[in-house]
ZASEGU-246811 format. One line per field, with one value per residue: residue number from 1; residue in one letter; x, y, z of N, C-alpha, C in turn. Coordinates in nm, 2 decimals, m for minus. Example, Ala and Ser with C-alpha at 12.3 -4.5 7.8 and 13.67 -1.06 7.14 Angstrom:
<kevos>
tordren = c(1;2)
timi = c(A;S)
n_x = c(1.32;1.28)
n_y = c(m0.57;m0.22)
n_z = c(0.78;0.71)
ca_x = c(1.23;1.37)
ca_y = c(m0.45;m0.11)
ca_z = c(0.78;0.71)
c_x = c(1.32;1.29)
c_y = c(m0.33;0.00)
c_z = c(0.78;0.79)
</kevos>
This chain:
<kevos>
tordren = c(1;2;3;4;5;6;7;8;9;10;11;12;13;14;15;16;17;18;19;20;21;22;23;24;25;26;27;28;29;30;31;32;33;34;35;36;37;38;39;40;41;42;43;44;45;46;47;48;49;50;51;52;53;54;55;56;57;58;59;60;61;62;63;64;65;66;67;68;69;70;71;72;73;74;75;76;77;78;79;80;81;82;83;84;85;86;87;88;89;90;91;92;93;94;95;96;97;98;99;100;101;102;103;104;105;106;107;108;109;110;111;112;113;114;115;116;117;118;119;120;121;122;123;124;125;126;127;128;129;130;131;132;133;134;135;136;137;138;139;140;141;142;143;144;145;146;147;148;149;150;151;152;153;154;155;156;157;158;159;160;161;162;163;164;165;166;167;168;169;170;171;172;173;174;175;176;177;178;179;180;181;182;183;184;185;186;187;188;189;190;191;192;193;194;195;196;197;198;199;200;201;202;203;204;205;206;207;208;209;210;211;212;213;214;215;216;217;218;219;220;221;222;223;224;225;226;227;228;229;230;231;232;233;234;235;236;237;238;239;240;241;242;243;244;245;246;247;248;249;250;251;252;253;254)
timi = c(M;R;A;Q;P;S;L;T;D;I;R;V;W;L;L;P;S;A;C;V;A;V;F;A;L;L;L;V;T;N;G;N;L;P;A;F;R;L;L;N;G;L;G;A;L;T;G;E;R;F;W;A;L;V;T;V;F;G;D;T;V;V;A;A;T;L;C;L;A;L;L;P;W;R;R;G;L;M;V;A;V;A;P;A;A;L;A;C;T;A;W;I;H;V;L;K;P;L;V;D;S;D;R;P;L;G;M;L;P;A;Q;T;V;H;V;I;G;P;A;Y;H;Y;H;S;F;P;S;G;H;A;A;T;A;F;L;V;A;G;L;L;V;Q;G;W;R;L;R;T;L;A;W;L;P;V;G;A;A;L;L;V;A;I;S;R;S;A;V;G;V;H;W;P;L;D;T;L;A;G;A;F;G;G;W;V;S;A;F;L;G;L;R;A;A;A;W;I;P;S;G;T;S;A;L;L;T;R;L;V;A;L;A;L;A;G;C;A;V;A;L;L;A;G;Y;D;T;R;Y;P;Q;A;L;G;L;M;H;A;L;A;L;S;C;L;A;A;G;A;L;A;L;L;R;R;R;F)
n_x = c(5.11;5.22;5.17;5.40;5.64;5.64;5.87;5.90;5.75;5.71;5.74;5.94;6.14;6.21;6.31;6.53;6.68;6.68;6.85;7.12;7.14;7.12;7.40;7.58;7.65;7.68;7.93;8.05;8.07;8.20;8.06;8.00;8.11;8.04;7.72;7.67;7.83;7.58;7.32;7.43;7.41;7.19;7.14;7.19;7.01;6.74;6.73;6.84;6.70;6.51;6.62;6.72;6.49;6.41;6.64;6.69;6.48;6.57;6.76;6.81;6.69;6.43;6.31;6.27;6.06;5.84;5.76;5.66;5.36;5.34;5.34;5.22;4.96;4.89;4.89;5.21;5.37;5.52;5.68;5.82;6.01;6.26;6.42;6.42;6.58;6.80;6.93;7.01;7.11;7.34;7.49;7.51;7.71;7.90;7.97;8.11;8.33;8.47;8.49;8.56;8.55;8.63;8.44;8.26;8.40;8.64;8.74;8.71;8.79;8.69;8.51;8.46;8.25;7.90;7.81;7.54;7.48;7.64;7.98;8.09;8.36;8.49;8.42;8.20;8.06;7.82;7.54;7.40;7.14;7.01;6.96;6.79;6.58;6.46;6.44;6.23;6.05;6.07;5.93;5.68;5.58;5.62;5.49;5.25;5.12;5.14;5.02;4.94;4.96;5.24;5.40;5.42;5.55;5.83;5.86;5.92;6.13;6.32;6.35;6.48;6.74;6.85;6.90;7.10;7.33;7.26;7.31;7.57;7.71;7.75;7.81;7.61;7.68;7.68;7.43;7.25;7.33;7.31;7.02;6.96;7.01;6.86;6.60;6.63;6.64;6.45;6.28;6.41;6.32;6.05;6.02;6.13;6.00;5.77;5.84;5.79;5.72;5.38;5.28;5.59;5.62;5.40;5.50;5.76;5.62;5.53;5.75;5.91;5.76;5.77;6.04;6.03;5.88;6.02;6.22;6.05;6.03;6.28;6.34;6.19;6.30;6.48;6.68;6.96;6.98;7.15;7.08;6.95;6.74;6.51;6.39;6.21;5.98;6.05;5.99;5.71;5.65;5.72;5.55;5.27;5.33;5.37;5.11;4.94;5.07;4.99;4.69;4.67;4.77;4.53;4.36;4.42;4.63;4.91)
n_y = c(m0.89;m1.13;m1.53;m1.75;m2.05;m2.20;m2.25;m2.46;m2.65;m2.97;m3.02;m2.83;m2.91;m3.22;m3.30;m3.14;m3.27;m3.53;m3.56;m3.45;m3.69;m3.91;m3.78;m3.80;m4.09;m4.17;m4.04;m4.21;m4.47;m4.50;m4.49;m4.28;m4.38;m4.64;m4.63;m4.45;m4.55;m4.71;m4.56;m4.46;m4.67;m4.70;m4.49;m4.61;m4.91;m4.81;m4.64;m4.31;m4.10;m4.09;m4.00;m3.73;m3.63;m3.58;m3.45;m3.17;m3.05;m2.96;m2.75;m2.38;m2.22;m2.35;m2.44;m2.22;m2.16;m2.32;m2.21;m1.97;m2.10;m2.24;m2.09;m1.83;m1.90;m1.91;m1.67;m1.47;m1.65;m1.55;m1.38;m1.46;m1.58;m1.45;m1.39;m1.66;m1.71;m1.59;m1.68;m1.94;m1.95;m1.82;m2.02;m2.23;m2.07;m2.03;m2.24;m2.41;m2.32;m2.34;m2.58;m2.76;m2.97;m3.28;m3.38;m3.67;m3.77;m3.68;m3.85;m4.08;m4.36;m4.28;m4.48;m4.64;m4.45;m4.36;m4.16;m3.93;m3.69;m3.33;m3.35;m3.33;m3.19;m3.07;m2.90;m2.98;m3.00;m2.80;m2.97;m2.78;m2.88;m2.97;m2.88;m2.66;m2.76;m2.87;m2.63;m2.55;m2.72;m2.71;m2.43;m2.48;m2.70;m2.57;m2.36;m2.39;m2.48;m2.83;m3.12;m3.44;m3.43;m3.36;m3.56;m3.56;m3.30;m3.33;m3.59;m3.56;m3.32;m3.52;m3.72;m3.56;m3.52;m3.76;m3.84;m3.65;m3.82;m4.03;m3.93;m3.90;m3.67;m3.61;m3.63;m3.85;m3.71;m3.49;m3.41;m3.49;m3.27;m3.05;m3.08;m3.02;m2.73;m2.61;m2.67;m2.56;m2.27;m2.22;m2.22;m1.98;m1.79;m1.77;m1.67;m1.43;m1.37;m1.24;m1.04;m0.82;m0.56;m0.42;m0.28;m0.28;m0.52;m0.59;m0.47;m0.61;m0.89;m0.86;m0.80;m1.00;m1.19;m1.12;m1.16;m1.44;m1.49;m1.43;m1.62;m1.80;m1.73;m1.73;m2.03;m2.06;m1.94;m2.12;m2.18;m2.32;m2.61;m2.82;m3.07;m3.24;m3.41;m3.32;m3.13;m3.09;m3.07;m2.88;m2.69;m2.72;m2.71;m2.43;m2.29;m2.37;m2.27;m2.02;m1.96;m2.00;m1.81;m1.61;m1.65;m1.61;m1.34;m1.21;m1.27;m1.15;m1.22;m1.16)
n_z = c(m5.75;m5.91;m5.87;m5.78;m5.78;m5.51;m5.23;m5.11;m5.24;m5.41;m5.63;m5.75;m5.63;m5.66;m5.95;m6.00;m5.77;m5.81;m6.05;m5.94;m5.74;m5.90;m6.06;m5.86;m5.84;m6.11;m6.10;m5.90;m5.92;m6.16;m6.36;m6.57;m6.87;m6.93;m6.88;m7.11;m7.34;m7.30;m7.40;m7.64;m7.80;m7.86;m8.09;m8.29;m8.28;m8.32;m8.53;m8.73;m8.79;m8.59;m8.39;m8.48;m8.53;m8.23;m8.07;m8.20;m8.10;m7.84;m7.94;m7.96;m8.09;m8.18;m7.97;m7.84;m8.06;m8.05;m7.77;m7.82;m7.90;m7.65;m7.39;m7.35;m7.25;m7.05;m6.77;m6.71;m6.80;m7.02;m6.94;m6.74;m6.93;m6.97;m6.78;m6.70;m6.92;m6.95;m6.69;m6.74;m6.95;m6.84;m6.69;m6.83;m7.06;m6.88;m6.67;m6.92;m7.02;m6.76;m6.64;m6.93;m7.07;m7.27;m7.52;m7.63;m7.84;m7.86;m7.72;m7.70;m7.92;m8.26;m8.41;m8.25;m8.18;m8.24;m8.44;m8.50;m8.72;m8.66;m8.61;m8.29;m8.08;m7.84;m7.53;m7.37;m7.11;m6.96;m7.13;m7.38;m7.51;m7.33;m7.15;m7.23;m7.30;m7.03;m6.91;m7.08;m7.00;m6.74;m6.70;m6.81;m6.60;m6.35;m6.39;m6.48;m6.30;m6.29;m6.23;m6.29;m6.52;m6.56;m6.65;m6.92;m7.04;m6.90;m6.94;m7.22;m7.25;m7.09;m7.33;m7.51;m7.37;m7.31;m7.63;m7.65;m7.57;m7.77;m7.99;m8.01;m7.90;m7.63;m7.27;m7.00;m6.76;m6.84;m6.96;m6.76;m6.56;m6.74;m6.71;m6.46;m6.47;m6.65;m6.53;m6.28;m6.31;m6.50;m6.25;m6.13;m6.29;m6.31;m6.06;m6.05;m6.25;m6.09;m5.95;m6.09;m6.26;m6.35;m6.58;m6.67;m6.73;m6.89;m7.15;m7.17;m7.22;m7.45;m7.57;m7.56;m7.66;m7.95;m7.98;m7.98;m8.20;m8.40;m8.42;m8.48;m8.75;m8.84;m8.85;m9.07;m9.27;m9.27;m9.09;m9.00;m8.85;m8.77;m8.81;m9.12;m9.13;m9.02;m9.14;m9.22;m9.05;m8.87;m9.04;m9.05;m8.79;m8.71;m8.86;m8.72;m8.46;m8.53;m8.62;m8.40;m8.23;m8.27;m8.28;m7.99;m7.95;m8.09;m7.91;m7.70;m7.54;m7.49)
ca_x = c(5.21;5.24;5.18;5.53;5.65;5.71;6.04;5.90;5.71;5.78;5.73;6.06;6.28;6.21;6.37;6.69;6.75;6.72;6.96;7.20;7.15;7.22;7.53;7.68;7.58;7.74;8.08;8.10;8.08;8.24;7.98;7.94;8.13;7.90;7.62;7.70;7.78;7.42;7.28;7.45;7.38;7.02;7.08;7.18;6.90;6.63;6.73;6.90;6.60;6.42;6.66;6.77;6.40;6.40;6.73;6.65;6.39;6.69;6.78;6.75;6.58;6.34;6.24;6.20;5.95;5.79;5.72;5.56;5.28;5.27;5.35;5.12;4.83;4.93;4.96;5.32;5.47;5.58;5.76;5.97;6.09;6.35;6.49;6.50;6.67;6.94;6.98;6.98;7.20;7.43;7.48;7.59;7.83;8.03;8.02;8.15;8.48;8.54;8.52;8.64;8.57;8.60;8.28;8.30;8.43;8.78;8.81;8.72;8.81;8.62;8.49;8.34;8.10;7.79;7.74;7.45;7.45;7.72;8.06;8.19;8.50;8.55;8.35;8.12;7.99;7.69;7.47;7.26;7.02;6.96;6.95;6.74;6.46;6.47;6.40;6.05;5.98;6.03;5.85;5.52;5.57;5.60;5.43;5.09;5.13;5.10;5.03;4.90;5.01;5.34;5.51;5.46;5.71;5.93;5.92;5.98;6.26;6.41;6.44;6.62;6.88;6.93;6.94;7.23;7.39;7.21;7.37;7.73;7.78;7.74;7.78;7.54;7.69;7.69;7.27;7.24;7.38;7.24;6.87;6.98;7.00;6.77;6.50;6.66;6.68;6.29;6.22;6.43;6.25;5.91;6.00;6.16;5.84;5.63;5.81;5.83;5.60;5.25;5.37;5.72;5.54;5.35;5.63;5.85;5.60;5.55;5.92;5.98;5.67;5.83;6.20;6.00;5.80;6.15;6.30;5.96;6.05;6.42;6.26;6.11;6.39;6.59;6.75;7.06;6.95;7.29;7.04;6.86;6.66;6.42;6.37;6.04;5.92;6.07;5.93;5.57;5.63;5.75;5.41;5.23;5.36;5.31;4.95;4.96;5.10;4.85;4.56;4.70;4.77;4.37;4.29;4.50;4.70;4.98)
ca_y = c(m0.99;m1.28;m1.63;m1.82;m2.13;m2.23;m2.29;m2.57;m2.70;m3.06;m3.02;m2.73;m2.98;m3.34;m3.30;m3.16;m3.35;m3.69;m3.52;m3.43;m3.82;m3.96;m3.72;m3.87;m4.22;m4.16;m4.06;m4.28;m4.58;m4.48;m4.57;m4.24;m4.40;m4.73;m4.53;m4.33;m4.67;m4.79;m4.44;m4.46;m4.78;m4.62;m4.48;m4.78;m4.96;m4.71;m4.56;m4.23;m4.05;m4.06;m3.94;m3.67;m3.55;m3.56;m3.36;m3.06;m2.97;m2.89;m2.62;m2.29;m2.17;m2.42;m2.44;m2.06;m2.12;m2.41;m2.17;m1.93;m2.17;m2.31;m2.00;m1.74;m1.91;m1.89;m1.54;m1.44;m1.74;m1.50;m1.24;m1.50;m1.65;m1.31;m1.37;m1.74;m1.77;m1.51;m1.80;m2.09;m1.91;m1.81;m2.16;m2.35;m2.06;m2.00;m2.43;m2.51;m2.27;m2.34;m2.72;m2.74;m3.12;m3.30;m3.49;m3.85;m3.80;m3.59;m3.90;m4.23;m4.37;m4.23;m4.56;m4.67;m4.37;m4.34;m4.01;m3.87;m3.54;m3.31;m3.44;m3.24;m3.30;m3.02;m2.79;m3.07;m3.00;m2.92;m2.99;m2.70;m2.91;m3.08;m2.76;m2.58;m2.85;m2.90;m2.48;m2.53;m2.82;m2.62;m2.34;m2.58;m2.77;m2.48;m2.18;m2.39;m2.61;m2.95;m3.26;m3.54;m3.45;m3.32;m3.61;m3.47;m3.24;m3.36;m3.71;m3.51;m3.32;m3.63;m3.78;m3.48;m3.54;m3.90;m3.80;m3.58;m3.92;m4.13;m3.88;m3.90;m3.56;m3.56;m3.78;m3.85;m3.65;m3.37;m3.41;m3.43;m3.12;m2.94;m3.08;m2.92;m2.59;m2.54;m2.67;m2.50;m2.15;m2.17;m2.17;m1.87;m1.74;m1.78;m1.60;m1.29;m1.25;m1.27;m0.92;m0.74;m0.45;m0.47;m0.21;m0.32;m0.70;m0.58;m0.45;m0.76;m0.98;m0.83;m0.81;m1.18;m1.24;m1.06;m1.25;m1.59;m1.54;m1.42;m1.72;m1.89;m1.68;m1.76;m2.12;m2.13;m1.88;m2.21;m2.16;m2.43;m2.68;m2.89;m3.24;m3.19;m3.47;m3.25;m2.96;m3.05;m3.14;m2.78;m2.60;m2.74;m2.65;m2.30;m2.24;m2.41;m2.18;m1.86;m1.98;m2.00;m1.71;m1.52;m1.63;m1.60;m1.23;m1.21;m1.31;m1.00;m1.29;m1.03)
ca_z = c(m5.76;m5.99;m5.81;m5.83;m5.72;m5.37;m5.21;m5.06;m5.34;m5.46;m5.80;m5.76;m5.62;m5.71;m6.02;m5.97;m5.67;m5.88;m6.12;m5.84;m5.72;m6.05;m6.10;m5.75;m5.87;m6.16;m6.05;m5.74;m5.97;m6.27;m6.42;m6.67;m7.00;m6.93;m6.93;m7.24;m7.43;m7.34;m7.50;m7.75;m7.88;m7.93;m8.20;m8.42;m8.28;m8.38;m8.69;m8.71;m8.82;m8.49;m8.28;m8.53;m8.48;m8.12;m8.07;m8.23;m8.00;m7.75;m8.02;m7.83;m8.21;m8.19;m7.80;m7.85;m8.15;m7.93;m7.66;m7.86;m7.85;m7.53;m7.30;m7.34;m7.27;m6.86;m6.71;m6.65;m6.86;m7.11;m6.87;m6.68;m6.97;m7.03;m6.66;m6.72;m7.03;m6.86;m6.58;m6.79;m7.01;m6.76;m6.65;m6.96;m7.05;m6.71;m6.65;m7.05;m7.02;m6.64;m6.66;m7.01;m7.08;m7.44;m7.55;m7.64;m7.97;m7.80;m7.60;m7.76;m8.07;m8.34;m8.47;m8.11;m8.11;m8.33;m8.40;m8.59;m8.74;m8.65;m8.49;m8.19;m8.00;m7.71;m7.47;m7.34;m7.03;m6.98;m7.25;m7.38;m7.57;m7.20;m7.04;m7.28;m7.30;m6.96;m6.86;m7.11;m6.93;m6.64;m6.73;m6.80;m6.48;m6.24;m6.44;m6.51;m6.15;m6.33;m6.12;m6.32;m6.66;m6.53;m6.67;m7.04;m7.02;m6.79;m7.03;m7.34;m7.23;m7.08;m7.43;m7.59;m7.28;m7.39;m7.73;m7.69;m7.61;m7.84;m8.12;m7.97;m7.84;m7.50;m7.17;m6.94;m6.70;m6.94;m6.96;m6.60;m6.51;m6.82;m6.70;m6.29;m6.45;m6.69;m6.48;m6.17;m6.44;m6.50;m6.12;m6.11;m6.39;m6.26;m5.93;m6.09;m6.29;m5.99;m5.90;m6.20;m6.23;m6.41;m6.66;m6.75;m6.77;m7.03;m7.24;m7.11;m7.24;m7.61;m7.63;m7.58;m7.77;m8.07;m8.00;m7.99;m8.33;m8.51;m8.37;m8.55;m8.87;m8.85;m8.87;m9.20;m9.32;m9.30;m9.00;m8.99;m8.67;m8.83;m8.89;m9.23;m9.15;m8.92;m9.18;m9.30;m8.96;m8.86;m9.08;m9.01;m8.65;m8.75;m8.90;m8.67;m8.34;m8.58;m8.60;m8.23;m8.16;m8.35;m8.17;m7.87;m8.01;m8.12;m7.74;m7.59;m7.39;m7.47)
c_x = c(5.16;5.24;5.25;5.55;5.69;5.86;6.01;5.79;5.77;5.83;5.89;6.18;6.31;6.30;6.54;6.72;6.79;6.84;7.12;7.24;7.23;7.33;7.59;7.68;7.70;7.94;8.12;8.12;8.18;8.16;7.90;7.96;8.03;7.75;7.59;7.68;7.63;7.33;7.29;7.43;7.22;6.99;7.10;7.03;6.76;6.62;6.78;6.81;6.50;6.49;6.75;6.64;6.39;6.50;6.71;6.58;6.47;6.73;6.71;6.62;6.43;6.29;6.18;6.04;5.84;5.71;5.62;5.41;5.18;5.25;5.23;4.92;4.81;5.00;5.13;5.42;5.55;5.70;5.89;6.04;6.25;6.45;6.56;6.59;6.79;7.02;7.04;7.12;7.40;7.54;7.57;7.74;7.92;8.09;8.14;8.29;8.51;8.57;8.61;8.67;8.54;8.47;8.33;8.39;8.61;8.83;8.82;8.75;8.70;8.49;8.42;8.18;8.01;7.73;7.64;7.40;7.59;7.85;8.15;8.32;8.52;8.38;8.18;8.00;7.93;7.63;7.38;7.15;6.90;6.86;6.83;6.60;6.42;6.38;6.24;6.01;5.91;5.95;5.68;5.47;5.50;5.51;5.30;5.11;5.09;5.14;5.10;4.95;5.19;5.48;5.53;5.57;5.84;5.95;6.01;6.12;6.39;6.43;6.50;6.72;6.93;6.94;7.05;7.38;7.39;7.27;7.52;7.78;7.81;7.75;7.69;7.57;7.68;7.54;7.21;7.25;7.31;7.05;6.89;6.95;6.91;6.65;6.44;6.60;6.47;6.25;6.28;6.38;6.12;5.90;6.02;6.04;5.73;5.71;5.82;5.70;5.47;5.27;5.49;5.67;5.51;5.41;5.71;5.80;5.55;5.69;5.97;5.88;5.74;5.96;6.10;5.96;5.90;6.22;6.17;5.98;6.20;6.41;6.27;6.21;6.51;6.69;6.82;7.03;7.08;7.21;6.95;6.74;6.52;6.37;6.21;5.92;5.94;5.96;5.75;5.58;5.62;5.58;5.29;5.19;5.31;5.19;4.91;4.94;4.98;4.69;4.55;4.70;4.58;4.28;4.31;4.59;4.87;4.98)
c_y = c(m1.13;m1.43;m1.67;m1.95;m2.16;m2.31;m2.43;m2.69;m2.88;m3.11;m2.94;m2.83;m3.15;m3.39;m3.30;m3.21;m3.45;m3.60;m3.53;m3.59;m3.88;m3.91;m3.82;m3.97;m4.21;m4.17;m4.14;m4.40;m4.60;m4.53;m4.46;m4.31;m4.55;m4.68;m4.47;m4.47;m4.69;m4.67;m4.45;m4.55;m4.72;m4.58;m4.57;m4.86;m4.88;m4.63;m4.43;m4.08;m3.96;m3.99;m3.79;m3.54;m3.51;m3.44;m3.26;m2.96;m2.86;m2.80;m2.51;m2.17;m2.22;m2.44;m2.35;m2.07;m2.21;m2.33;m2.06;m1.98;m2.19;m2.19;m1.90;m1.75;m1.91;m1.72;m1.52;m1.53;m1.64;m1.41;m1.32;m1.60;m1.57;m1.38;m1.54;m1.82;m1.66;m1.65;m1.91;m2.07;m1.89;m1.93;m2.28;m2.25;m2.00;m2.13;m2.45;m2.46;m2.33;m2.49;m2.80;m2.88;m3.17;m3.43;m3.59;m3.87;m3.73;m3.65;m4.08;m4.22;m4.34;m4.32;m4.65;m4.56;m4.36;m4.21;m3.98;m3.71;m3.46;m3.32;m3.27;m3.29;m3.17;m2.93;m2.89;m3.07;m2.85;m2.89;m2.88;m2.68;m2.92;m2.93;m2.65;m2.64;m2.87;m2.75;m2.47;m2.60;m2.78;m2.55;m2.41;m2.62;m2.65;m2.39;m2.24;m2.51;m2.73;m3.07;m3.41;m3.53;m3.39;m3.39;m3.60;m3.42;m3.26;m3.51;m3.66;m3.45;m3.39;m3.72;m3.70;m3.50;m3.66;m3.88;m3.74;m3.70;m4.03;m4.06;m3.84;m3.79;m3.52;m3.66;m3.74;m3.74;m3.50;m3.31;m3.36;m3.32;m2.94;m2.94;m3.00;m2.77;m2.52;m2.59;m2.52;m2.24;m2.10;m2.15;m2.02;m1.79;m1.69;m1.68;m1.48;m1.25;m1.23;m1.08;m0.82;m0.68;m0.43;m0.41;m0.24;m0.50;m0.66;m0.55;m0.57;m0.88;m0.94;m0.87;m0.88;m1.25;m1.29;m1.15;m1.36;m1.57;m1.52;m1.50;m1.83;m1.88;m1.74;m1.95;m2.17;m2.02;m1.99;m2.20;m2.34;m2.52;m2.80;m3.06;m3.21;m3.25;m3.43;m3.17;m2.98;m3.06;m2.97;m2.64;m2.60;m2.66;m2.51;m2.23;m2.29;m2.29;m2.06;m1.85;m1.96;m1.91;m1.63;m1.53;m1.56;m1.40;m1.17;m1.19;m1.22;m1.14;m1.20;m0.93)
c_z = c(m5.80;m5.84;m5.89;m5.72;m5.64;m5.35;m5.16;m5.12;m5.40;m5.54;m5.83;m5.77;m5.62;m5.79;m6.04;m5.89;m5.71;m5.97;m6.06;m5.80;m5.81;m6.09;m5.99;m5.81;m5.96;m6.19;m5.92;m5.81;m6.09;m6.35;m6.59;m6.82;m7.02;m6.97;m7.07;m7.36;m7.44;m7.45;m7.60;m7.89;m7.91;m8.02;m8.32;m8.43;m8.30;m8.47;m8.62;m8.72;m8.70;m8.41;m8.30;m8.48;m8.34;m8.08;m8.10;m8.19;m7.84;m7.81;m7.93;m7.98;m8.19;m8.08;m7.81;m7.92;m8.07;m7.79;m7.70;m7.88;m7.73;m7.42;m7.27;m7.29;m7.10;m6.85;m6.65;m6.70;m6.91;m7.05;m6.80;m6.77;m7.02;m6.87;m6.68;m6.77;m6.97;m6.77;m6.63;m6.91;m6.94;m6.71;m6.72;m6.97;m6.96;m6.70;m6.81;m7.03;m6.89;m6.64;m6.78;m7.05;m7.22;m7.39;m7.59;m7.79;m7.96;m7.72;m7.62;m7.86;m8.17;m8.39;m8.36;m8.08;m8.19;m8.34;m8.50;m8.59;m8.70;m8.54;m8.43;m8.10;m7.89;m7.64;m7.45;m7.22;m6.96;m7.11;m7.24;m7.41;m7.44;m7.16;m7.08;m7.28;m7.16;m6.86;m6.94;m7.02;m6.80;m6.60;m6.73;m6.69;m6.38;m6.28;m6.41;m6.38;m6.20;m6.22;m6.22;m6.45;m6.66;m6.64;m6.84;m7.09;m7.02;m6.96;m7.18;m7.35;m7.20;m7.21;m7.53;m7.51;m7.31;m7.52;m7.79;m7.66;m7.71;m7.99;m8.10;m7.92;m7.70;m7.38;m7.12;m6.85;m6.73;m6.93;m6.81;m6.55;m6.60;m6.78;m6.59;m6.36;m6.54;m6.59;m6.31;m6.22;m6.46;m6.35;m6.09;m6.16;m6.32;m6.10;m5.95;m6.13;m6.22;m5.96;m5.96;m6.21;m6.34;m6.53;m6.75;m6.79;m6.86;m7.17;m7.27;m7.22;m7.42;m7.68;m7.69;m7.69;m7.94;m8.09;m8.04;m8.15;m8.44;m8.46;m8.48;m8.71;m8.96;m8.93;m9.00;m9.28;m9.40;m9.20;m8.99;m8.81;m8.67;m8.81;m9.00;m9.22;m9.12;m8.98;m9.23;m9.19;m8.86;m8.90;m9.07;m8.85;m8.62;m8.77;m8.80;m8.54;m8.37;m8.56;m8.46;m8.16;m8.22;m8.33;m8.07;m7.90;m8.01;m7.95;m7.67;m7.50;m7.40;m7.57)
</kevos>
């Protein structure tokens, strides 16, 4: 049986606990709108290109392509992708119709929201981009057992979450719920992977690797992230991750 994150490990519960605490604080203080205003203002301060480049890393296809380069180097992480992705997908697609809340553009005057990229109005809660970013960060931190370097993937995921308000499509409450769901989904995926028989896990690893490589090819073929500013970066990312995946295959990582 593969190593799995412990139920008592602080790395598992610190971040979701923080998400719940901040979520509750914003609700109690009616701070969701002021927090959105503050974060949305970052788009005008730093320029649109920066946030467009950041926010695409929460796109499922982009995040999957990145996983092709990052996950094969730790035994069991590729197996965990499948159950973790299923849990994260369920979190997002059950809550969106259940809560059915409007996005900032659906509730505020259009001239008061700084929008970068596509303008969405409905199905705000939770943020799928934030969930995806924290799913990947959770797999890395919990799967690699990171300590001092945990801030790198967590910081990157946090930046993606902030970007969803900066580009004008999500409330802070949406991104907190997305971060919570993505992180917990990573934990569930790693726990489930530890119980998958070795023969099945070998096949599943290859299937996951093939799916991730397909995402990289889709990026090269012109997959539309809805942020044209990131097109060149996406092509470079796809080529780099395919090369890393090929190296992992040569070294029999899957």
